[in-house]
C-alpha positions, -999 to +999 in steps of 0.1 A: +001-001+001+012+036+003+030+029+034+059+020+016+066+050+012+062+054-024+045+076-051+031+062-080+035+085-112+019+082-142+035+107-172+057+106-202+093+095-198+121+105-225+158+095-216+187+112-236+222+125-235+222+107-202+195+125-187+159+113-178+130+130-174+094+123-162+070+144-168+031+141-154+002+167-159+011+188-135+047+186-128+084+181-142+110+157-126+145+151-129+150+114-127+179+103-108+199+076-126+198+039-116+193+005-130+156+010-129+158+039-154+184+014-173+152-009-173+127+015-181+151+026-211+151-009-221+114-016-222+111+017-237+126+008-268+099-012-283+074+017-282+100+047-296+109+052-333+137+078-322+155+076-296+140+109-283+106+101-284+087+099-250+069+066-240+039+065-214+049+052-179+040+044-145+059+043-118+066+042-083+094+064-067+106+084-044+099+123-050+127+146-035+132+183-040+167+190-059+197+203-034+200+239-036+228+251-060+227+222-085+216+226-119+181+207-130+145+204-126+130+215-090+118+184-085+137+146-081+121+113-094+142+082-078+127+054-096+118+021-075+091+002-095+078-001-128+042-008-134+040-002-168+054+012-202+034+017-233+032+042-266+022+072-269-008+070-293-008+097-316-047+107-313-046+110-275-025+142-281-052+166-289-032+184-315-054+202-338-046+200-373-051+232-392-062+232-429-067+197-433-106+190-449 
């Protein structure tokens, strides 16, 4: 249950150039690199056309604040558990295409 101290987050995950980011509906987290991130990245490969593509993930982890004076996002996430990894479906992007009839 929730007494394990972990928070469940669902959002868009991207890993590139030795940095990982999780973007939820209202926050952006800098993801602390660990074995779980490597695992997540391996799982995500199946759903990505390009290395820089986002995938939809649900994970459990520990959220912390960025140490003062360090570069990066204000919120940090240390992933402890991977729940699901899936492709981001294009039709969910709510993109309005102009000029198409």
